[in-house]
Structures are given as structure tokens and as C-alpha cells.
N, C-alpha and C positions, 0 to 999 in steps of 0.2 A: 476543562470544566467538569466538575462532578455532576452526574445526572441522577435524577430520582428514578429508580427502577421499580416497576410495578409487578407484584406477584399476586397470585390468587390467594384469598384469605383462608379457604378451607383446603385440607390436604387433598392433593390430586396427583395423578401421574404426570410425568413430563410430556407424554403423548397428548394428554388432555390439555395441558397448559399451552402448548404451541398452537393448538386448534381452537381453544376457547378465548385466548387473549388476543385482542386486536393490536395491530401495529400502533395505533394511536394511544391505546392504554399503556402499552409497554414503553413507548417513546413519545411522551407528550411534547407539544411545541414548547420550545424554550422561551420562558418569559422575557419580554423586552429585548429579544434578539432576533432580528430578521434573517431570513435565508440570504446568505451571501451570494450575489450574482455578479457576473462580469458583462458589461455592455459590449455588444458586438462591434462597436466602433473603436474599442480599445486596441492599443498595440500590445505586443507580447510583453514589453517592459511594463506597461500599465497593469496588465493582468497579474504579473508576478508581484507587483506592489500590493494589489488588492488581496491576493492570497496570503502574502506575508503579514499584512496589517491585521487580517482576520484570524491569523494563525491556523489556517486550514490548508489542506493539500489539494483540494479540488473545489470547483464551483461550476454551476451551469452558465452557459453563455446566453444572454437574453437580447433579442433583437429589438428594434425601435417600436415594434407593434406589440411588444409584451410576450411574444412567442419564445420558445426555448429551442436553440439550435443544437445543443449537445453539451457534454461536459468537457472541461479541460482540467487535467491533473498533471502531476509530476512525471508520469510515464510519457505523456505527450511532449512535455518540455524536453525530456531526455531524448526522445525520438527526433525532435527538431534539431537539438544540439548535435546529435550524431549525424544527421543528414548534412548539417553544415560542414562537418569534418570529412565526410566521405563522398556522398553521391555527386554533389556539384563539382567537387575537385577531381573526381574520377574522370569527368568529361574534359576538364580543363587541363589537367596535368598528368593523367595517367594512373600509375599504381596507387591504390588506396593506402597501403601501408606506408609508402614513401611520402605520400601527402600528409598523413598523420604526423610522421616524424618531422616533416618540414614545418608544419603549422605549430606543433607543440613546442618547438624550439625557437619560435619567432613571435615574441610578445606583441610586437607592433601589428603584424598581420592578424594575430589572434584577436586583438582588440578591434581592429577594423572590421573583421567579420562579425564580432559581437555587436558592434554598433549597427550594422546592417540588419542583423537578426532582431535586435531590440525594437526596430521600427516596423517590423512586419505585422500585419493584422492578426489579432488573436484567433480569428476564425481559421487561420492556417493550422492551428494546433488541435482543433476539435477532433477527438478520437484518432489522432495521428498514429498513436501506438496500437490501435485496434484492440485495446484492453479495457476500455471504459465506456461501453455503450450507455446511452441515456435510458435509464429504467425508472418506472414509476410504480408505486403501489398506493392503494387508497388507505386512508387511516382506519377504515372499518374492516380491512382485510385481516385474516388470521396471520399470526406470525409465521406459519408454515409457508405462506406465499413469499414472504420476505426471505426466508431461509433458502428457498429454491433459487432465488437470484444469487445468493452468496455461494451456494453449492456450484454454480456455474462460473465461478471466479469473478463475478461482479463485485467490486469493492465497496461501492456506495450506491444507494438507492434513494430516490426522492419520494417523499411521502406527500400525497396531495389530499385535500379535504374531499370527503366522499361526495358531497352534493355540489359544491361550488368549483371544484378543481383548483382551488387555491393551493399553492405550494407551501407546505408547512415547515419542512425541515429535511435535511439529509440524514439518513441512518447509515452508518458505516459498519463494516465487519467488526471493528473494535466495540461499537455500541452493542452489537448482538452478543459478543463475547461477555460483556459485563452482565447482560441479562442471564446468560448461562451460568456464570459464576454465582450470581445471586440465588440460583435454583439448583446448584450442584447436588444437594441432598436428595433431589428427586431423580437423579440420573442413574441410580443403581450401579450395575456392573460396568457400565460404559466409562465412568470416571476412573475405574480401577484398571482398565486395560493398559498395557504398556504403550508408550509412544512409538515403539518400534513397529507397531502395527499400522501406523499412519503412513500415507503415501510417500512423503519425502524423506522418511527416516530409514535407517539401515534395513535392507531386506524388502523395501517397498518401492524404491524409486532410484533415479539415477544419481550419479555422484554430485556432490555440492561443487559450487564454483568458488575458487579462492584466488587471492593474490597475496604477494608478500608485502611486508611493511614498507619496502622501499619503492614499490610500484607507484607510478604517478596516478593521481586521482582520475585523470582522464581515461587511462587504460582500464581502470576498475569500472567506470561507467560504460566504456565500450564493451566490456565483458557482459555487463548486465543486458545491454541492448542486443548483442549478437546471440547470447545464450538464452534470452527470454526469461530472465529472472529479475526479481526486484531487489536483491541484495547479494553481496558476495562476502565471504569470510576473509578477514585479513590475518595472515599467519606469519609467525617469525621464522627464522632460519631452521628451527627444529620442527616446524609444522604445528606449533602450539597456537591456539586461538588468541590473538592479540587485540582484535577489534572487528568491527563490522561496518560496512558502508552500504547504504541503500539509496534508492531513488529519492526518498524523502530528504536526503541530505542536500538535494538541489534547491530546497525551499528557500526562497528569498535571495538566491544567487542570481543576480541579473545578468543578461547577456553581455553587458559591458564589464563584467567581473570574471570572464572566462579565463583570464590569465592565472587565476588561483588553481585551475585544474592542472597546472604544471607541477604543483607541489606533490611531494610524496604523500601517499594516502593518509598516513597518520598525522602529518602536519596539516593537511587539508581539513581533517576532522577536528583537530584541536582548534584551528582557526574558526571553523564554522560553529562549533559547539563547546564553548568554554566550560559549561557546566555538565557536560556529558559524562557518564560513568566511564571509568578507566577500562573496564572490560565489558563485553557484551553479555547479555543474559544467556545462560546455558543450563543444560541438565544432562544427566546420564541417559543411556539407552534403556535403563531399567526404570526410569521415572514413569509415573502414570499420566494418563491424559488429564486427570483432575489436577495433578501437580503442575502440568504444563499450562492449564487454564489459569491457575492461580498466578503463575509467573508472568504470563502474558498480560493478565488483567491488572495485577499490582504495579507492574512496571510501565503499563500502557505502551507496549511495543507490539510490532507486527509479526515477530518471529522469535523463536527460542532455538539456539544452536544446540544440537545434540553432540556431546563430546565423549571421547574415549577416556575413561578414568584410568589412572590418576593424572595423565599427561595433558589433559585438556585439548586433545587434538580433535578438530571437528570431523565428524563422520556422518552428519545428517542435519536436518533442519525441520522444525515444526512451525508451520505458518498458520495464520488465522484461517486461511482457506482450507488447510488440511483438517483443522479442528472442526470447522463448520460443516464440511462435507461429511465427516464422520458422524457429527451430531445429527445432521439431516437424515442419515441412514438409521441412526439409533431410534429416532422418533417415528420411523416408518414412512418417511417422506417419499422414498423411492417407490415403495409399494403403492402409495396414493397417486403418484404421477403416472405409474403404469396403468392405472384404472381410467385415466382421463382419455 
């Protein structure tokens, strides 16, 4: 859904903008759309249906007294699926690798385990991944406070009404990126710096994680879980970028459909996303941060793969977190935090 982004009417610096604009002004409550919540009494299967129906990747879990217990998102679902394939069976049957091979080649056992998983309470999932703590900001808070959360790798923050504490909406990293895109002209030299200066791109971070096109989808998700990343590159026999699989590809995949994880990764993606682009969004290492912002915002994706030209071999990645951390530093956020 397109959102109306608020900017200040008179010319200002980007530093002033993030300090003088409130969260509520930048991201008003969406008309006629309530905040999606998951009742604490739900099963995991129920919760997945709620997220899929609302077309969101996360939602807070609400208890019977109206309190909020935490957030559940796709990272938590991935963590639970991986636990189902490893930890429990490590005790029962020994070697984790052998267990995975056994289960992935046995559709019946896979579906039996999926049915058990589906009926578990959704509360089992709350921050299971340790990646999505429940964070709040008041609607009257400056944008800089919201940015601080995103800098700390929090992907979504709940906005509450300043006086009543009513929960108004969830603001995601993608929402913040759209705001930055709308105000790129104020960003000066920052938008012109090369993406190679960002953390996860060449020269600034570790190697990217990749799998080949014939790898089973389950193994790609195991790589995400064990390597602590949200996406892996899919490459062909020449090492050329052919696709991308991420934790969000688990959306609407119910525990009773775990058999599809046996598919080669490209077949899994084709089955899950019939309208998905044939190739992932990418840029060269010489691209600017501003160009990466435009790519991320226009395609509404969470990452841009950095590729070696002209072969399109992945050599890095620019994530929303990378951009928002860099932007936070650009507007003097780190200096302000140091004074607190």
C-alpha cells in the first residue's frame, strides 16, 4: 500500500528534518486499517493465516487482557522450523546432519512433524529468533528516535499515541526508507557515496552466503538460520546471480506444507511467487547510496545484491539496515546518542 509521506514545507537540512518531524507526522495512522494483532490463544497455524491474510510479515501478540507479549515474525517461524529439524531430533536420533537428510527425504514424517508444529501455541514463537524485540515509540517522538531503533537492527517499531498509549501502527525499515527517498535532495554528499563503503558490501563486511540453483529450499533456510542472515544468493554453475531466497519467502507457508521445502530452491520460489521477477535486484560496486535507495524503494525489497560486472557474480549486499545505519550516522545520530 502506498503511504503519504510528510516533508517540511520550507527548505531545511536533513539533520533538522529528522529532529523536527515527529513519527506521527511522518507516518500517520492508516485510515480505516487497524493494527494487525495475533491473539495469544492462537496456534502457529492460525498466526500464519492472520499474517498471510493481512499481507504482513509480523504482528504483535495480544493477551486476553489487552496487553502485548511481543512480536512474531518470519524470523521466528524460521527458527521454529529449524528447531523442528534439528534440536529435538538430535536427542532422539543422534547426528543432526543425518537427521536432516532422513527427514527431508521422508515426506510422510515431514508432514507428521508439520502437523504437530501447526498446533503449537503461537506464544512459542515470540522472539524465538532473538531478532525482533518489542519496541515502542510515541507518535510525538522525533524521527531520530525511530532511526536509533533501526540502527540497532530492529526491523519494525510500534507507534503509540502519546497520551493514551493506544497502538497506532507499525513502522518498518521499508517505511523509513521511503521517507528518506522522498527527501534525498537534502542528503548532500551522503547520497553520492559509493555503496562499497557500507558494511555488507566489498571491503566492509564478511562474505555473502550463497547456494546453487539445485540446492533444496530447506538447506537454503538452514543456511540463513545458522549463518544469521535474512537472505542468501542463488547462483548458477558459473557463480552468476540467478535468484534470491529470503526469510520472507516463508510467508503463508503453513507447517502442513513443509514438504515443499524439499524442492530445488528455484522451483520452490517459482511455486511460491508466480509473479516474482526473474532476477533479483542488483547494482554494481560503483553504484551510489542514493541509487541503492532508489532501487530498494522502487522495488519495495529489503536488499540489493552488489554484483561484479559484467558477469553478475554477487560480491556483496546492501540491506535496509546498512542504509539506515549509515543514514543515522549522516544525520549526527551517533553524536547525539553519545551525549545522552
